[in-house]
C-alpha positions as CSV (number, residue, x, y, z in Angstrom):
1,M,0.0,0.0,0.0
2,L,2.7,2.4,1.0
3,M,4.7,1.7,-2.2
4,K,1.6,2.4,-4.3
5,M,1.1,5.8,-2.5
6,H,4.8,6.6,-3.0
7,N,4.7,5.7,-6.8
8,F,1.4,7.7,-7.1
9,G,3.2,10.8,-5.7
10,K,6.2,10.4,-8.0
11,V,4.0,10.0,-11.1
12,K,1.7,12.9,-10.0
13,L,4.6,15.3,-9.5
14,H,6.4,14.3,-12.7
15,T,3.2,14.5,-14.9
16,E,1.9,17.8,-13.5
17,Y,5.3,19.5,-13.5
18,G,5.4,18.9,-17.3
19,A,2.0,20.6,-17.7
20,L,2.0,23.5,-15.3
21,G,-1.1,25.3,-16.4
22,S,-1.8,28.4,-14.3
23,K,0.1,29.2,-11.1
24,E,-3.0,28.5,-9.1
25,D,-3.5,25.1,-10.8
26,F,0.1,24.2,-10.1
27,L,-0.3,25.2,-6.4
28,D,-3.4,23.0,-6.2
29,R,-1.5,20.1,-7.6
30,A,1.5,20.7,-5.3
31,I,-0.9,20.6,-2.3
32,D,-2.4,17.4,-3.6
33,A,1.0,15.8,-4.0
34,L,2.0,16.9,-0.5
35,S,-1.1,15.1,0.8
36,V,0.6,11.9,-0.4
37,L,3.5,12.6,1.9
38,K,1.2,13.3,4.8
39,I,-0.8,10.1,4.3
40,S,2.5,8.1,4.0
41,N,3.9,9.6,7.1
42,S,0.8,8.9,9.1
43,Y,0.7,5.3,7.8
44,L,4.3,4.7,8.8
45,E,3.8,6.4,12.2
46,S,0.7,4.3,13.1
47,T,2.4,1.1,11.8
48,L,5.5,1.6,13.9
49,A,3.5,2.7,16.9
50,K,1.9,-0.8,16.9
51,K,5.3,-2.3,17.0
52,D,6.4,-0.4,20.1
53,A,8.8,1.9,18.3
54,N,11.1,3.9,20.6
55,Q,10.2,7.5,21.5
56,K,13.0,9.0,19.4
57,T,11.5,7.4,16.3
58,L,8.0,8.6,17.1
59,T,9.3,12.1,17.8
60,T,10.9,12.1,14.4
61,F,7.6,11.4,12.8
62,T,6.0,14.3,14.7
63,M,8.7,16.6,13.4
64,I,8.1,15.4,9.9
65,K,4.3,16.0,10.4
66,K,5.0,19.6,11.5
67,S,7.3,20.2,8.6
68,I,4.7,19.0,6.2
69,M,2.2,21.3,7.8
70,K,4.5,24.2,7.3
71,I,5.1,23.5,3.7
72,E,1.3,23.1,3.2
73,A,0.8,26.5,4.9
74,F,3.3,28.1,2.6
75,L,1.6,26.7,-0.5
76,D,-1.9,27.7,0.9
77,S,-0.6,31.2,1.5
78,A,0.9,31.4,-2.0
79,K,-2.5,30.2,-3.4
80,H,-4.4,32.8,-1.4
81,E,-2.1,35.6,-2.7
82,E,-2.4,34.4,-6.3
83,K,-6.2,34.1,-6.0
84,H,-6.6,37.6,-4.7
85,S,-3.8,39.4,-6.5
86,S,-6.1,40.6,-9.3
87,K,-9.1,41.4,-7.0
88,N,-10.1,44.3,-4.9
89,H,-7.7,44.8,-1.9
90,N,-10.6,44.3,0.6
91,D,-11.3,40.9,-0.9
92,A,-7.9,39.7,0.1
93,H,-8.9,40.0,3.7
94,S,-12.2,38.1,3.4
95,P,-12.5,34.7,5.1
96,E,-11.6,31.7,2.9
97,N,-13.7,28.6,2.6
98,I,-11.2,26.4,4.6
99,K,-11.9,23.3,6.6
100,K,-12.6,24.2,10.2
101,R,-13.6,22.4,13.4
102,W,-14.1,23.1,17.0
103,F,-11.1,22.5,19.3
104,A,-9.9,23.7,22.7
105,L,-7.3,26.4,23.1
106,S,-5.3,24.1,25.3
107,E,-5.1,21.6,22.5
108,L,-3.7,24.2,20.2
109,M,-1.2,25.4,22.8
110,S,0.0,21.9,23.4
111,M,1.2,21.7,19.8
112,I,3.3,24.9,19.6
113,I,6.0,24.3,22.1
114,P,9.2,23.1,20.3
115,K,10.3,19.5,21.0
116,N,13.8,20.7,21.7
117,C,13.0,23.9,23.5
118,P,16.2,25.6,24.8
119,P,16.6,25.1,28.6
120,N,16.8,28.9,29.2
121,I,13.4,29.6,27.5
122,Q,10.3,29.8,29.7
123,I,6.9,29.5,27.9
124,N,3.9,30.4,30.0
125,L,0.7,29.2,28.4
126,P,-2.8,30.7,29.0
127,K,-4.4,29.6,32.3
128,N,-7.9,29.8,30.9
129,D,-9.4,27.6,28.2
130,F,-12.2,27.9,25.7
131,Q,-13.3,26.6,22.3
132,L,-12.0,27.9,19.0
133,F,-13.4,27.3,15.5
134,G,-10.8,27.2,12.8
135,N,-8.4,25.1,10.8
136,F,-6.4,23.5,13.6
137,Y,-3.3,22.7,11.7
138,K,-3.0,26.0,10.0
139,L,-3.3,27.8,13.3
140,V,-0.6,25.5,14.8
141,V,1.7,26.7,12.0
142,V,0.9,30.4,12.9
143,F,1.6,30.0,16.6
144,S,4.6,27.7,16.1
145,N,6.2,30.3,13.9
146,L,5.6,33.0,16.4
147,V,7.1,31.0,19.2
148,E,10.1,30.0,17.1
149,N,10.7,33.6,16.1
150,S,10.5,34.8,19.7
151,I,13.1,32.1,20.8
152,E,15.5,33.2,18.0
153,A,14.9,36.9,18.8
154,M,15.7,36.3,22.5
155,K,18.8,34.3,21.5
156,N,17.5,31.2,23.3
157,N,17.3,33.0,26.7
158,G,14.1,34.7,27.8
159,I,10.4,34.4,28.6
160,I,7.3,34.0,26.4
161,N,3.9,34.8,27.9
162,I,0.7,33.9,26.0
163,F,-2.5,35.4,27.1
164,A,-6.0,34.6,25.8
165,R,-9.4,36.2,26.3
166,E,-12.8,35.5,24.9
167,G,-15.2,38.2,23.8
168,T,-18.8,38.1,22.4
169,D,-17.8,37.7,18.8
170,F,-14.0,37.3,18.8
171,V,-11.2,35.7,20.7
172,M,-7.9,37.6,21.4
173,I,-4.6,35.8,21.8
174,D,-1.5,37.8,22.7
175,L,2.1,36.4,22.5
176,K,4.6,38.5,24.4
177,D,8.3,37.9,24.7
178,S,11.2,39.5,26.6
179,G,13.3,40.1,23.4
180,P,14.7,43.4,22.1
181,G,11.7,44.0,19.8
182,F,11.7,45.4,16.2
183,P,13.4,48.6,15.1
184,P,10.7,51.3,14.9
185,E,11.1,51.7,11.1
186,S,10.5,47.9,10.6
187,L,7.2,47.6,12.5
188,K,5.1,48.4,9.5
189,K,7.0,46.0,7.3
190,V,7.2,42.8,9.4
191,F,4.3,41.1,7.6
192,S,5.6,42.0,4.1
193,T,6.9,39.3,1.8
194,L,10.7,38.7,2.1
195,F,11.1,41.1,5.1
196,T,13.4,39.6,7.7
197,T,15.8,40.8,10.4
198,K,17.4,37.4,10.7
199,S,20.6,36.5,8.9
200,G,19.7,33.6,6.5
201,G,16.0,34.3,7.0
202,N,13.6,34.3,4.1
203,G,10.9,36.6,5.5
204,L,8.1,34.1,4.7
205,G,7.1,33.0,8.2
206,L,5.2,36.2,9.3
207,K,3.7,36.7,5.9
208,V,2.3,33.2,6.0
209,A,1.0,33.8,9.5
210,K,-0.8,36.9,8.4
211,T,-2.3,35.2,5.4
212,I,-3.6,32.3,7.5
213,I,-5.2,34.6,10.1
214,E,-6.9,36.6,7.3
215,M,-8.1,33.3,5.8
216,H,-10.0,32.9,9.1
217,G,-11.4,36.4,8.9
218,G,-9.1,37.6,11.7
219,T,-6.3,40.1,12.1
220,I,-2.7,40.0,13.4
221,S,-0.6,43.0,14.6
222,V,2.6,43.6,16.4
223,R,3.9,46.3,18.8
224,N,7.0,46.8,20.9
225,N,7.7,47.3,24.7
226,P,7.3,44.4,25.2
227,T,7.3,42.7,21.8
228,T,3.7,41.6,21.4
229,F,1.8,39.8,18.6
230,S,-1.9,40.2,18.9
231,I,-4.2,37.8,17.0
232,K,-8.0,38.4,16.8
233,L,-10.1,35.5,15.5
234,P,-13.9,35.3,15.0
235,K,-15.6,32.8,17.3
236,N,-17.4,31.0,14.4
């Protein structure tokens, strides 16, 4: 079965790369091909789990799963930008028809702490809990990116505090860190494509985060003193 899925993915990529069509069509096909990797990884993980695989092996599969999620988010973001590039600017901020489900805030938070979190990093999660309605895995990518960015900005030494509150129509989640913050002239550009303050960075992480939040009909902003990312999401 696994070999059939692997061969299907190879044929799919080879065939469709030769007939690109529009950029949006190609992105759709790339996402489809990526789903083969996701299914294969899940199949291997569940099979090895039944055979009492060691924790290191299972952790590796979790890391692969998160990497696939990130690639999928990048592709979705590119598709979103391509779809709305020729439309009215306001349309680009309208909610997308993405797969959503109800899940607990605590479930989301449990997925965003790095497996190998530096020992001098302290992450304080929200003490309260409530239900969210959205695409769970895309939001994992958003908050994972924000946490990883904070850890890098603090040079593996500092505190991240995450606060959450529930309103009538929206939920607000703030991520604050003890890092140096952004230069004032950079604050308005942090969500722009290819903007980065990190050596070797590609500037895609925050752009993708913004796109995913907008696909949910929400907003994301940042301010200094302390460095705070604020995410606002509709309740349904």
